[in-house]
MIMI-489668 format. One record per residue: x, y, z negated of N, C-alpha, C, CB in turn. Coordinates in steps of 0.1 Angstrom, whole numbers, padded with zeros to 4 digits, always signed. Atoms other than C-alpha are relative to their C-alpha. Glycine has a CB too. Layout:
XYZXYZXYZXYZ ...
% end
This chain:
+0004+0014-0003+0000-0020+0044+0008-0009-0009+0003-0003+0015 -0007+0010+0009+0009-0050+0024+0013-0005+0007-0009-0012-0003 -0011+0005-0007+0041-0068+0031-0004-0008+0012+0009-0009-0010 +0004+0006-0013+0042-0084+0065-0009-0013-0001+0012-0003+0009 +0009+0011+0002+0012-0107+0065-0003-0007+0014-0013+0005-0006 +0003+0006-0013+0007-0112+0102+0013-0005+0007-0007+0010+0009 -0012+0006-0007+0033-0135+0118-0001+0003+0015+0001-0015-0003 +0000-0004-0014+0043-0123+0152+0009-0009+0009+0004+0015+0002 -0009+0009-0008+0056-0153+0172+0002+0005+0014-0005-0014+0000 -0002-0003-0014+0070-0149+0207-0009-0010+0008+0015-0002+0004 +0011+0009-0006+0041-0162+0229+0003-0003+0014-0013+0008-0001 -0004+0003-0013+0060-0174+0259-0010-0010+0006+0014-0006+0000 +0008+0010-0005+0037-0204+0263-0015+0002-0002+0003-0013-0006 +0013-0003+0004+0005-0186+0255-0010-0003+0012-0001+0014-0004 +0010+0001-0011-0011-0185+0290+0003-0011+0009+0001+0014+0008 -0002+0012-0009-0016-0215+0312+0003+0006+0014-0013-0008+0001 -0004-0005-0013+0003-0207+0343-0002-0010+0011+0015+0004-0001 +0003+0009-0010-0015-0229+0367-0011+0005+0009-0004-0014-0006 +0011-0005-0009-0036-0221+0398+0001-0009+0012+0003+0015+0004 +0001+0007-0013-0048-0239+0429+0001+0010+0011-0013-0009+0001 -0002-0009-0010-0034-0220+0458-0006-0004+0013+0016+0003+0002 +0006+0004-0013-0052-0218+0491+0011-0002+0010-0011+0011+0004 -0010+0003-0010-0034-0232+0521-0004+0006+0013+0002-0015+0001 +0003-0006-0014-0032-0211+0553+0014-0001+0007-0005+0015-0001 -0012+0002-0008-0007-0214+0581+0010+0012-0002-0003+0000+0015 -0008-0011+0002+0006-0179+0575+0008-0001-0013-0008+0013+0000 -0006+0000+0014+0012-0185+0538+0006-0014-0003-0011+0003-0010 -0004+0014+0003+0023-0221+0542+0014-0001-0007+0002-0008+0013 -0014+0000+0006+0060-0213+0533-0001+0004-0015+0009+0008+0007 +0002-0005+0014+0049-0194+0502-0006-0010-0009-0008+0013+0000 +0008+0009+0008+0024-0219+0490+0008-0013-0003-0013-0004+0007 -0008+0012+0002+0047-0249+0496+0011+0002-0010+0006-0004+0013 -0010-0003+0010+0075-0233+0476-0005+0001-0014+0008+0012+0004 +0006+0000+0014+0052-0226+0447-0004-0014-0004-0013+0009+0001 +0003+0014+0004+0041-0262+0448+0012-0008-0004-0008-0007+0012 -0013+0006+0003+0077-0274+0449+0005+0004-0014+0010+0003+0010 -0005-0004+0014+0085-0253+0418-0009-0007-0010-0001+0016-0001 +0008+0006+0010+0055-0267+0400+0004-0015-0002-0015+0001+0004 -0004+0014+0001+0067-0302+0407+0014-0002-0006+0000-0007+0014 -0014+0003+0004+0105-0298+0401+0005+0010-0010+0008+0000+0013 -0004-0010+0010+0107-0267+0379+0014+0006+0003+0000-0006-0014 -0013-0006-0004+0137-0254+0399-0003+0014+0005+0007-0009+0011 +0002-0014-0004+0139-0216+0402+0003+0003+0015+0008+0009-0009 -0003-0003-0014+0153-0218+0437-0013+0000+0009+0010-0011+0006 +0012+0000-0008+0118-0226+0450-0008+0013-0002-0009-0012-0004 +0006-0013+0002+0105-0194+0434+0007+0011+0008+0000+0004-0015 -0008-0009-0008+0133-0175+0451-0004-0001+0015+0015-0002-0001 +0004+0002-0014+0123-0191+0484-0014+0005+0003+0000-0015+0003 +0014-0005-0001+0086-0182+0478+0001+0015+0001-0008-0005-0012 -0001-0015+0000+0097-0146+0472+0005+0004+0014+0010+0005-0011 -0005-0004-0013+0117-0145+0504-0011-0002+0011+0012-0009+0004 +0010+0003-0010+0088-0160+0524-0011+0011+0000-0007-0014-0003 +0011-0010+0001+0062-0135+0511+0005+0013+0004-0006+0000-0014 -0005-0013-0004+0085-0106+0515+0001+0001+0016+0014+0002-0006 -0001+0000-0015+0091-0116+0552-0013+0003+0006+0006-0013+0005 +0014-0002-0006+0053-0116+0558-0004+0015-0001-0010-0008-0008 +0005-0014+0002+0049-0080+0545+0010+0010+0006-0001+0002-0015 -0009-0009-0006+0079-0065+0563-0006+0008+0012+0013-0007+0005 +0006-0006-0012+0059-0058+0595-0011+0010-0005-0006-0010+0010 +0010-0011+0004+0037-0026+0591-0014-0005-0001+0001+0012+0009 +0013+0005+0001+0004-0043+0600-0003-0009-0012-0005-0006+0013 +0001+0010+0011+0010-0071+0575+0001+0006-0014+0010-0011+0002 -0002-0006+0014+0019-0048+0547-0013+0005-0006+0009+0013+0002 +0013-0003+0005-0017-0039+0544-0010-0012-0001-0007+0011+0009 +0008+0012+0000-0030-0074+0546-0003-0004-0015+0007-0012+0007 +0003+0002+0014-0049-0081+0513+0005-0014-0005-0015+0001-0002 -0004+0013+0004-0042-0118+0512+0015-0001-0002-0004-0011+0010 -0014+0001+0001-0005-0114+0518+0005+0008-0013+0007+0007+0012 -0004-0007+0012-0003-0088+0490-0004-0007-0013-0006+0014+0001 +0004+0007+0012-0022-0109+0466+0010-0011-0003-0014-0007+0003 -0010+0011+0002+0003-0137+0472+0014+0006-0004+0001-0009+0012 -0012-0006+0005+0031-0113+0467-0001+0003-0015+0003+0014+0008 +0002-0002+0014+0016-0104+0434+0001-0013-0008-0014+0006-0003 -0001+0013+0006+0013-0141+0426+0014-0005-0002-0008-0011+0008 -0014+0004+0001+0049-0148+0434+0008+0008-0009+0006+0000+0014 -0007-0009+0009+0063-0118+0417-0003-0001-0015-0002+0015+0005 +0004+0002+0014+0043-0122+0385+0004-0014-0005-0016+0001-0001 -0005+0013+0004+0053-0159+0385+0015+0001-0004-0002-0010+0011 -0015-0001+0003+0090-0150+0386+0002+0008-0013+0007+0008+0012 -0001-0007+0012+0085-0124+0359-0003-0008-0013-0009+0013+0000 +0005+0009+0011+0067-0149+0337+0009-0011-0003-0014-0005+0003 -0008+0012+0002+0089-0179+0343+0014+0003-0002-0002-0009+0012 -0015-0002+0000+0124-0165+0348+0003+0011-0011+0005+0005+0014 -0001-0010+0011+0125-0147+0314+0015+0004-0002-0005-0006-0013 -0015-0003+0002+0164-0148+0314+0005+0007+0013+0008-0013-0003 -0003-0006-0012+0164-0133+0349+0012-0006+0007+0003+0015-0002 -0011+0008-0008+0186-0160+0365+0000+0003+0014-0002-0015-0003 +0001-0003-0014+0174-0149+0399+0005+0015+0003-0014-0001+0005 -0007-0013-0002+0190-0114+0393-0010+0010+0006+0013-0001+0008 +0010-0009-0006+0158-0094+0400+0004+0014-0006-0014-0004-0004 -0003-0013+0005+0161-0056+0397-0009+0004-0012-0003+0010+0011 +0007-0004+0012+0149-0039+0365-0014+0006+0004+0008+0011-0008 +0013-0006-0004+0121-0022+0385-0010-0010+0004+0003+0010+0012 +0010+0010-0005+0104-0054+0394-0012-0001-0008+0007-0014+0000 +0012+0001+0008+0081-0055+0365-0010+0012+0003+0004+0001-0015 +0008-0012-0003+0068-0019+0371-0006-0001+0014+0008+0013-0002 +0005+0001-0014+0065-0026+0408-0011-0010+0001+0012-0005+0009 +0010+0010+0000+0045-0058+0402-0012+0005-0007+0005-0013-0006 +0011-0005+0008+0023-0042+0376-0008+0010+0009+0004+0006-0013 +0006-0010-0008+0016-0013+0400-0008-0007+0011+0010+0009+0006 +0007+0008-0011+0007-0038+0428-0012-0006-0005+0010-0010+0006 +0011+0007+0006-0016-0058+0406-0011+0010-0003+0004-0008-0013 +0010-0010+0003-0034-0026+0394-0006+0005+0013+0007+0012-0007 +0006-0005-0013-0038-0014+0430-0009-0010+0006+0012+0003+0010 +0008+0010-0006-0051-0047+0442-0014-0002-0008+0007-0014-0001 +0013+0001+0008-0077-0048+0413-0010+0010+0004+0003+0001-0015 +0009-0010-0005-0092-0017+0428-0005-0002+0014+0007+0014-0001 +0004+0003-0013-0097-0032+0462-0014-0006+0000+0010-0010+0007 +0014+0004+0000-0134-0037+0470-0002-0014+0005-0009+0009+0007 +0001+0014-0005-0127-0071+0485+0008-0010-0009+0005-0001+0014 -0009+0009+0008-0105-0085+0457-0008-0011-0007+0006+0009-0011 +0008+0011+0006-0134-0106+0444+0002-0014+0007-0015+0003+0001 -0003+0012-0007-0123-0131+0470+0012-0008-0006+0002+0002+0015 -0012+0006+0006-0092-0137+0450+0000+0001-0015+0013+0007+0006 +0001-0002+0014-0104-0137+0415+0009-0010-0008-0015-0003-0005 -0008+0009+0007-0085-0168+0405+0015+0004+0000-0001-0015+0006 -0014-0004-0002-0052-0155+0419+0003+0013-0009+0003+0003+0015 -0003-0012+0008-0056-0121+0402-0001-0003-0015-0011+0011+0004 +0001+0004+0014-0066-0137+0369+0013-0006-0004-0011-0009-0003 -0013+0006+0003-0034-0157+0371+0011+0011-0001+0004-0010+0011 -0010-0010+0001-0013-0126+0378-0001+0008-0013-0002+0010+0012 +0002-0008+0012-0029-0107+0349+0005-0008-0012-0015+0003-0001 -0004+0008+0011-0022-0136+0325+0016+0000-0001-0005-0014+0001 -0014+0000+0000+0014-0137+0336+0006+0014-0005+0006-0003+0014 -0005-0014+0004+0019-0099+0332-0003+0003-0014-0007+0010+0009 +0003-0002+0015+0002-0099+0298+0011-0007-0008-0014-0006-0003 -0010+0008+0008+0026-0126+0286+0014+0007+0001+0002-0014+0006 -0013-0007-0001+0056-0106+0300+0000+0012-0009+0002+0004+0015 +0001-0012+0009+0044-0075+0282+0002-0003-0015-0014+0007+0002 -0002+0005+0014+0041-0094+0249+0014-0003-0003-0009-0012-0002 -0014+0004+0002+0075-0109+0254+0009+0013-0001+0005-0009+0011 -0009-0012+0000+0091-0075+0261-0003+0008-0013-0003+0009+0012 +0004-0007+0013+0071-0059+0231+0007-0006-0012-0015+0000-0001 -0005+0006+0012+0084-0085+0207+0015+0002-0001-0003-0015+0001 -0014-0003+0001+0120-0077+0216+0001+0013-0008+0006+0002+0015 +0000-0012+0007+0113-0042+0204-0004-0002-0015-0009+0011+0007 +0005+0002+0013+0093-0054+0174+0011-0006-0009-0012-0009+0000 -0011+0006+0008+0122-0076+0163+0011+0009-0004+0006-0012+0008 -0009-0010+0003+0143-0045+0163-0006+0012-0007+0007+0005+0012 +0008-0010+0007+0116-0025+0144-0002+0013+0009+0007+0004-0013 +0002-0011-0009+0112-0003+0175-0015+0000+0004+0010+0000+0012 +0014+0001-0003+0074+0001+0174-0004+0011+0010-0008+0001-0013 +0004-0010-0010+0074+0032+0195+0000-0005+0014+0010+0012-0001 -0001+0006-0014+0085+0013+0226-0008-0013+0001+0014-0003+0003 +0008+0012+0000+0066-0018+0216-0015+0003+0003+0001-0008-0013 +0014-0003-0001+0032-0001+0214-0005+0001+0014-0002+0013-0007 +0006+0000-0013+0027+0008+0251+0000-0013+0007+0008+0010+0009 +0000+0013-0006+0036-0027+0261-0011-0009-0005+0014-0007-0003 +0011+0007+0006+0011-0042+0237-0013+0005+0006+0000+0001-0016 +0013-0005-0006-0016-0019+0250-0001-0004+0014+0000+0016-0001 +0001+0004-0014-0007-0028+0286-0003-0015+0000+0014+0002+0007 +0004+0014+0001-0009-0065+0276-0015-0002-0002+0008-0007-0011 +0015+0001+0003-0044-0059+0262-0008+0003+0013-0003+0009-0011 +0007-0004-0012-0054-0043+0295+0000-0012+0009+0008+0011+0008 -0001+0012-0009-0043-0075+0314-0007-0012-0006+0014-0003+0003 +0006+0012+0006-0057-0099+0288-0009+0005-0012+0010-0010-0005 +0009-0006+0011-0086-0081+0269-0006-0010-0009-0010+0008+0007 +0007+0009+0008-0100-0113+0256+0010-0007-0010-0007-0011+0008 -0010+0007+0009-0068-0124+0238+0000+0008-0014+0014+0000+0006 +0002-0007+0013-0078-0113+0202+0012+0003-0008-0010-0007-0008 -0012-0004+0008-0044-0115+0185+0007+0012+0004+0010-0012+0001 -0006-0012-0004-0033-0086+0206-0005+0012-0008-0002+0003+0015 +0005-0010+0009-0055-0064+0185+0007+0000-0013-0015-0001-0002 -0008+0001+0013-0037-0077+0154+0014+0006+0002+0000-0014-0004 -0014-0005-0003-0003-0069+0170-0001+0015+0001+0006-0006+0012 +0001-0015-0002-0015-0034+0180-0003+0007-0014-0011+0003+0010 +0003-0005+0013-0029-0029+0145+0013+0001-0009-0011-0008-0007 -0013+0001+0007+0004-0040+0130+0010+0011+0004+0006-0014+0002 -0009-0010-0005+0024-0017+0152-0005+0014-0004+0001-0001+0015 +0005-0013+0004+0001+0012+0145+0003+0003-0015-0015+0001+0003 -0003-0001+0014+0005+0006+0108+0014+0004-0002-0003-0012-0007 -0015-0003+0002+0043+0007+0111+0003+0014+0005+0008-0010+0008 -0002-0013-0005+0040+0039+0131-0007+0011-0009-0004+0001+0014 +0007-0010+0008+0019+0055+0104-0014+0004+0005+0008+0012-0002 +0013-0003-0006-0012+0055+0126-0011-0008-0008-0001-0003+0015 +0008+0008+0009-0033+0042+0097-0015-0001+0004+0001+0005-0014 +0014+0001-0004-0068+0051+0110-0001-0009+0012-0005+0014+0003 +0001+0009-0012-0061+0034+0143+0002-0015-0004+0011+0004+0011 -0003+0013+0005-0046+0004+0125-0012-0007-0006+0012+0000-0009 +0011+0006+0008-0076-0001+0102-0012-0003+0010-0005+0010-0010 +0010+0002-0010-0100+0002+0132+0002-0013+0008-0002+0011+0009 -0003+0013-0007-0082-0026+0151-0002-0012-0009+0015+0001+0005 +0002+0011+0009-0081-0048+0120-0015-0003-0002+0007+0003-0013 +0014+0002+0003-0118-0042+0113-0007-0006+0012-0006+0014-0003 +0006+0006-0012-0127-0051+0149+0003-0015+0001+0006+0007+0012 -0003+0014-0001-0112-0085+0143-0007-0008-0011+0015-0002-0002 +0006+0007+0011-0132-0093+0112-0015-0002+0003+0002+0009-0013 +0014+0003-0002-0165-0111+0114-0003-0010+0011-0008+0012+0002 +0002+0009-0012-0161-0131+0146+0008-0012-0001+0003+0007+0013 -0007+0013+0000-0144-0163+0156+0015+0002-0002-0002-0007+0014 -0014-0002+0001-0110-0146+0155+0004+0005-0014+0005+0010+0010 -0002-0005+0014-0114-0135+0118+0011-0008-0007-0013-0001-0008 -0010+0006+0009-0084-0141+0096-0001+0008-0013+0014+0000+0006 +0001-0007+0013-0084-0132+0059+0010+0011-0001+0003-0010-0012 -0011-0010+0001-0051-0113+0063-0004+0013+0007+0013-0005+0005 +0005-0012-0007-0068-0089+0088-0008+0009-0009-0008-0004+0013 +0008-0008+0010-0094-0079+0062+0008+0005-0011-0011-0010-0005 -0008-0005+0011-0068-0076+0035+0008+0012+0004+0009-0011-0005 -0008-0012-0006-0047-0053+0057-0009+0012+0001+0007-0004+0013 +0009-0011-0002-0077-0032+0066-0004+0006-0014-0012-0004+0007 +0004-0004+0014-0087-0031+0029+0011+0009-0006-0004-0012-0009 -0011-0007+0006-0053-0020+0018+0002+0014+0006+0013-0008+0002 -0001-0013-0007-0052+0008+0044-0012+0009-0005-0001-0001+0015 +0011-0008+0004-0087+0020+0034+0002+0005-0015-0013-0008+0001 -0002-0004+0014-0077+0021-0003+0011+0010-0001+0005-0012-0008 -0010-0011+0000-0047+0043+0006-0007+0013+0003+0012-0003+0010 +0008-0012-0002-0073+0067+0019-0009+0004-0011-0008-0001+0013 +0009-0002+0011-0092+0064-0013-0014-0004+0004+0000+0014-0004 +0013+0004-0005-0121+0049+0007-0003-0014-0005-0001+0001+0016 +0002+0013+0006-0130+0020-0016-0013-0006+0006-0001+0001-0015 +0013+0005-0006-0165+0017+0000+0003-0008+0013-0010+0012+0003 -0004+0007-0012-0149+0008+0034+0008-0012-0003+0008+0010+0009 -0008+0011+0004-0124-0014+0017-0009-0012-0005+0010+0003-0011 +0009+0010+0005-0152-0033-0001-0008-0006+0011-0009+0006-0011 +0008+0005-0011-0173-0036+0030+0007-0010+0009-0006+0012+0008 -0007+0009-0008-0146-0052+0050+0004-0013-0007+0013+0007+0005 -0003+0012+0008-0137-0076+0022-0013-0009+0000+0005+0003-0014 +0013+0007+0000-0174-0086+0019-0003-0007+0013-0011+0009-0004 +0002+0006-0013-0176-0091+0056+0008-0012+0003+0003+0011+0011 -0009+0012-0001-0146-0114+0056-0004-0011-0009+0015+0005-0002 +0003+0011+0010-0158-0133+0026-0012-0008+0005-0003+0006-0014 +0011+0008-0006-0190-0143+0045+0006-0010+0010-0009+0010+0008 -0007+0010-0009-0166-0161+0069+0008-0010-0009+0008+0006+0010 -0009+0008+0009-0142-0173+0041-0004+0002-0014+0015+0004+0002 +0004-0002+0014-0162-0175+0009+0009-0005-0011-0014-0006-0001 -0009+0006+0010-0136-0196-0009+0014+0006+0001+0000-0015+0002 -0013-0005-0001-0106-0175+0001+0004+0007-0013+0002+0009+0012 -0004-0005+0013-0087-0167-0031+0004+0015+0001+0012-0008-0005 -0005-0014-0002-0070-0135-0018-0012+0010+0001+0010+0001+0011 +0012-0009-0002-0103-0120-0006-0008+0001-0013-0009-0005+0011 +0007-0001+0012-0120-0129-0038+0007+0009-0011-0002-0014-0006 -0007-0009+0009-0093-0113-0059+0000+0014+0004+0015-0005-0001 +0000-0014-0005-0093-0082-0037-0013+0006-0004+0002+0000+0015 +0014-0005+0003-0131-0078-0042-0001+0003-0015-0011-0009+0005 +0000-0001+0014-0127-0084-0079+0008+0013-0005+0005-0012-0007 -0009-0011+0004-0099-0058-0082-0007+0013+0003+0013+0000+0008 +0008-0012-0004-0121-0032-0064-0010+0003-0011-0006-0001+0014 +0010-0002+0010-0149-0037-0089+0006+0004-0013-0009-0013-0002 -0007-0003+0013-0125-0037-0118+0005+0015+0000+0012-0010-0002 -0005-0014-0001-0109-0004-0107-0011+0010+0000+0008+0002+0013 +0012-0009+0000-0144+0011-0102-0007-0001-0013-0009-0003+0012 +0007+0003+0012-0154-0002-0136-0015-0004+0003+0000+0012-0009 +0013+0006-0003-0184-0019-0119+0000-0014-0005-0002+0000+0016 -0001+0013+0007-0186-0047-0144-0012-0009+0003+0000+0002-0015 +0011+0009-0004-0220-0059-0133+0003-0007+0013-0013+0009+0002 -0003+0006-0013-0208-0066-0098+0012-0010-0002+0004+0010+0011 -0012+0009+0003-0175-0081-0112-0005-0013-0007+0010+0008-0009 +0005+0012+0008-0195-0104-0135-0004-0011+0010-0012+0004-0008 +0004+0010-0010-0209-0122-0104+0011-0008+0006-0008+0006+0011 -0012+0007-0006-0174-0131-0092+0008-0008-0011+0009+0010+0006 -0009+0006+0011-0160-0143-0126+0000-0015+0000-0004+0005-0013 -0001+0015+0000-0170-0180-0125+0009-0005+0011-0014-0006+0002 -0008+0005-0011-0154-0185-0091+0015+0004-0002-0004+0005+0014 -0014-0005+0003-0124-0163-0101+0007-0008-0010-0001+0015-0004 -0006+0007+0011-0118-0182-0133+0003-0015+0004-0009+0000-0012 -0001+0014-0004-0123-0216-0116+0012-0002+0008-0012-0004+0008 -0011+0002-0009-0095-0211-0091+0013+0007-0007-0002+0006+0013 -0011-0006+0007-0072-0193-0116+0000-0004-0015+0000+0016+0001 +0001+0005+0014-0074-0215-0147+0012+0003-0009-0002-0015+0000 -0012-0002+0009-0039-0208-0159+0006+0014+0003+0011-0011+0003 -0005-0014-0002-0036-0171-0150-0005+0009-0011-0006+0005+0014 +0003-0009+0012-0034-0149-0181-0006+0013+0004+0013+0002-0008 +0005-0013-0004-0041-0117-0161-0015-0001+0004+0008+0005+0012 +0014+0002-0004-0074-0131-0146-0008-0002-0012-0001-0012+0010 +0008+0002+0012-0085-0143-0180-0002+0013-0008+0008-0010-0010 +0002-0013+0007-0079-0108-0194-0010+0008+0007+0014+0007-0001 +0010-0008-0008-0098-0092-0165-0014-0004-0004+0003-0001+0015 +0013+0005+0003-0127-0115-0172-0005+0003-0014+0000-0015+0002 +0003-0004+0014-0126-0109-0209-0004+0014-0002+0012-0003-0010 +0003-0014+0001-0125-0072-0205-0014+0003+0006+0011+0008+0008 +0013-0002-0007-0155-0074-0181-0011-0004-0010-0001-0008+0013 +0011+0004+0009-0176-0094-0206+0000+0009-0012+0003-0014-0004 -0001-0009+0011-0164-0071-0234-0009+0013+0003+0014+0004-0003 +0008-0011-0004-0179-0041-0215-0015-0002+0002+0006+0007+0012 +0014+0004-0002-0211-0060-0209-0006-0004-0014-0001-0010+0010 +0005+0003+0014-0214-0066-0247-0002-0015-0001-0012+0007-0003 +0000+0015+0001-0210-0104-0241+0012-0004-0008-0001-0007+0014 -0012+0001+0009-0187-0107-0271+0005-0014-0002-0003+0006-0013 -0005+0013+0001-0185-0144-0274+0009-0005+0011-0012-0010-0002 -0008+0003-0012-0173-0149-0238+0012+0009+0000-0009+0003+0012 -0012-0009+0000-0150-0119-0242+0011-0006-0010-0004+0014-0004 -0010+0005+0010-0134-0133-0274+0007-0013+0005-0008-0004-0013 -0006+0013-0005-0129-0168-0258+0011+0003+0010-0011-0009+0005 -0009-0003-0011-0112-0153-0228+0012+0008-0004-0007+0006+0012 -0012-0007+0005-0090-0129-0247+0009-0010-0007-0005+0011-0011 -0008+0010+0007-0078-0158-0268+0007-0009+0011-0009-0009-0009 -0006+0008-0011-0072-0178-0235+0011+0008+0006-0011-0003+0010 -0011-0008-0005-0052-0150-0221+0012+0001-0009-0005+0015+0003 -0011-0001+0009-0031-0147-0252+0007-0014-0001-0005+0004-0014 -0006+0014+0000-0026-0185-0252+0010-0001+0012-0011-0011+0000 -0008+0001-0012-0012-0182-0217+0012+0009+0000-0009+0002+0012 -0011-0009+0001+0009-0152-0224+0000+0008-0013+0000+0011+0012 +0001-0006+0014+0015-0144-0261+0007+0013-0002+0005-0011-0009 -0008-0013+0001+0037-0114-0254-0007+0012+0007+0014-0002+0005 +0007-0011-0007+0011-0094-0235-0008+0009-0010-0010-0006+0011 +0006-0010+0009+0000-0063-0253-0015+0001+0001+0006+0013+0001 +0014-0004-0002-0034-0056-0237-0010-0010-0006-0002+0001+0015 +0011+0009+0005-0054-0088-0245+0000+0000-0016+0002-0014+0005 -0001+0000+0014-0041-0087-0281-0006+0013-0006+0015-0001-0005 +0006-0013+0005-0050-0050-0286-0015-0001+0002+0006+0012+0007 +0014+0000-0003-0084-0055-0269-0008-0010-0009-0002-0004+0014 +0007+0009+0009-0092-0085-0291-0001+0006-0014+0008-0014-0001 +0001-0007+0013-0084-0065-0322-0012+0011+0001+0013+0007-0003 +0011-0010-0002-0107-0037-0308-0014-0007+0000+0002+0007+0013 +0012+0007+0000-0134-0063-0302-0005-0004-0014+0001-0013+0009 +0004+0003+0014-0134-0075-0338-0003+0012-0008+0012-0008-0007 +0003-0013+0007-0134-0039-0350-0014+0005+0004+0011+0011+0003 +0014-0004-0004-0165-0031-0329-0010-0009-0007-0001-0001+0015 +0010+0009+0006-0182-0062-0342-0001+0002-0015+0005-0015+0002 +0001-0003+0014-0173-0053-0378-0009+0013-0003+0014+0003-0006 +0008-0012+0001-0190-0019-0373-0015-0003+0002+0004+0011+0009 +0014+0004-0002-0221-0037-0361-0005-0010-0010-0001-0006+0014 +0004+0011+0009-0221-0065-0387-0003+0005-0014+0011-0010+0000 +0003-0002+0014-0230-0068-0423+0005-0012-0009-0016+0002-0003 -0004+0011+0009-0219-0088-0454+0013-0007+0004-0010-0009-0001 -0012+0008-0003-0195-0116-0447+0006+0001+0014-0003-0015-0003 -0004-0002-0013-0194-0111-0410+0008+0013+0002-0011+0000+0010 -0007-0013-0001-0183-0075-0414+0014-0001-0006-0008+0011-0008 -0013+0001+0006-0155-0084-0438+0009-0009+0008-0002-0006-0014 -0008+0009-0008-0143-0113-0416+0005+0007+0012-0008-0012+0003 -0004-0007-0012-0142-0091-0385+0009+0011-0003-0013+0005+0007 -0010-0011+0004-0124-0063-0403+0014-0007-0002-0004+0007-0013 -0013+0007+0002-0097-0088-0413+0006-0005+0013-0002-0012-0010 -0005+0004-0013-0095-0102-0378+0005+0012+0008-0011-0007+0008 -0004-0012-0007-0093-0067-0364+0014+0004-0004-0010+0011-0001 -0013-0004+0006-0064-0058-0387+0011-0009+0005-0001+0001-0015 -0010+0011-0004-0046-0091-0379+0005+0002+0014-0006-0014-0002 -0004+0000-0014-0047-0087-0341+0006+0014+0004-0012-0003+0009 -0006-0014-0003-0040-0049-0341+0014+0001-0005-0009+0010-0006 -0014+0000+0005-0010-0055-0363+0009-0007+0010+0001-0007-0014 -0008+0008-0010+0002-0081-0337+0003+0009+0012-0007-0013+0004 -0002-0009-0011-0003-0055-0310+0010+0010-0003-0014+0006+0004 -0009-0011+0004+0016-0029-0329+0014-0006-0001-0004+0005-0014 -0013+0007+0000+0045-0054-0333+0006+0000+0014+0000-0014-0006 -0005+0000-0014+0047-0057-0295+0003+0014+0005-0011-0007+0009 -0002-0013-0005+0044-0020-0289-0001+0010-0013-0011+0005+0010 +0000-0007+0013+0054-0003-0322-0002+0015+0001+0013-0003-0008 +0001-0014-0002+0054+0032-0308-0014+0004+0007+0011+0006+0008 +0013-0003-0006+0018+0030-0294-0009+0007-0010-0007-0013+0006 +0008-0008+0009+0000+0058-0312-0015-0003+0000+0002+0015+0002 +0014+0003-0001-0034+0047-0299-0003-0013-0009-0003-0003+0014 +0002+0012+0009-0030+0013-0316+0001+0003-0015+0011-0011+0004 -0002-0004+0014-0018+0029-0348-0013+0007-0005+0012+0008-0002 +0012-0007+0004-0048+0052-0348-0012-0009-0003-0003+0010+0011 +0011+0010+0003-0072+0023-0345+0002-0007-0012-0002-0009+0012 -0004+0007+0012-0054+0005-0372-0004+0008-0012+0014-0004-0001 +0003-0009+0010-0058+0035-0394-0015+0000-0003+0005+0014+0003 +0015+0000+0002-0096+0035-0388-0004-0013-0006-0006+0001+0014 +0003+0013+0006-0097-0002-0397+0002+0000-0015+0008-0012+0007 -0004+0000+0014-0079+0003-0430-0008+0011-0007+0015+0003-0001 +0009-0010+0007-0101+0034-0437-0013-0007-0004-0002+0012+0009 +0013+0007+0003-0132+0012-0435+0002-0010-0011-0005-0007+0013 -0002+0010+0011-0116-0014-0458+0005+0007-0013+0010-0010+0004 -0004-0007+0012-0103+0013-0482+0014-0004-0004-0009-0003-0011 -0013+0004+0003-0067+0000-0480+0009+0013+0001+0006-0011+0009 -0008-0012+0000-0048+0032-0490+0014-0002+0003-0002+0007-0013 -0014+0003-0003-0014+0017-0489+0003-0001+0015+0005-0013-0007 -0001+0002-0015-0018+0007-0452-0002+0014+0007-0009-0011+0005 +0002-0013-0006-0032+0041-0444+0012+0009-0002-0013+0007-0007 -0012-0009+0002-0002+0059-0460+0011-0005+0009+0004-0001-0014 -0011+0005-0009+0022+0036-0440-0002+0004+0014+0000-0016-0001 +0002-0004-0013+0005+0043-0408+0001+0015+0002-0014-0005+0005 -0002-0014-0001+0003+0080-0415+0014+0004+0002-0006+0007-0012 -0014-0003+0000+0040+0081-0421+0006-0004+0014+0008-0008-0010 -0004+0005-0013+0046+0061-0389-0004+0010+0011-0005-0014+0004 +0005-0010-0010+0024+0085-0368+0007+0013-0001-0015+0002-0002 -0007-0013+0002+0042+0115-0383+0014-0001+0006+0001+0004-0015 -0014+0002-0006+0076+0101-0373-0001+0000+0016+0006-0014-0004 +0002+0001-0015+0063+0094-0337-0003+0014+0006-0010-0010+0004 +0004-0013-0006+0047+0128-0332+0011+0011-0002-0013+0005-0006 -0011-0009+0003+0078+0146-0346+0012-0002+0009+0004+0000-0014 -0012+0004-0009+0101+0129-0321+0001+0010+0012-0001-0015+0005 
% end
């Protein structure tokens, strides 16, 4: 995966922790204390709500009462969500106990009567899972973070960033196939981010699956057609595949947003060169050299371009292109004096011009290099 592209903030305030509690005589103490906490934000009211709900469930018949247990889940999940520093000194087992209670209640065939309360509990528990997971993530402990992220997704399946966090953790654990699938699932909808597609593309390319990488980038570009990173990624794929026809379609936009980038100018020049659009190639090679005069590749390629044109030309054009080819190839040889490929092309140029002195010089140089 690329360097960390997905920022993983601690999402303490992610879920709205508000609910309208029903008022019954039995639950009056519990509900009043929850209301007092909402007004005054004092943890003592949560402690009182916990004591009240626990007292209701102590008696055996009441321990099976659905409403009482729902409000136990509401109170306990509220404490877990709100009291992140555990100022109320709750036991370490409280989270597992509350999660187990919520899971059990969700399976009750009458729980539909308490949809709002259970939704609230699930949001609280999801947030607690995320908070606990990020403690591990901040310590690069993705083994322990992963089950918490998965549990959070169980409680909040519609919170799309969780898929990104799970993808990120899977990637860190080396579960690349799983990571790419999670990232891919995020691309194309309202939750699409360019970095998700880039991360998936990078993973697919490590598998050598450029088709999947290209497909995910194209899918993301339909959402973000002007995104520079996605455009460059798609262009790089075409360039590496030597698919110059497809690359050509991207060049106007690519050049427009990278006007002072020598590498982009060279990529565009090389593309036009392979498509035999020599005027465009020449202009962009010269642009690349203007932006970075010490770069070997555009100088060598420009010399090669002129040499190709000299072989195709006649009369004055042929002579002029031979001279240009020799000029730029000599510059390339100055930058990389031990490059035998450049020297071999120079020898071919001087052979066509009949310059025996230069041929002898280059032969001597090649002999020195091959004898090293």
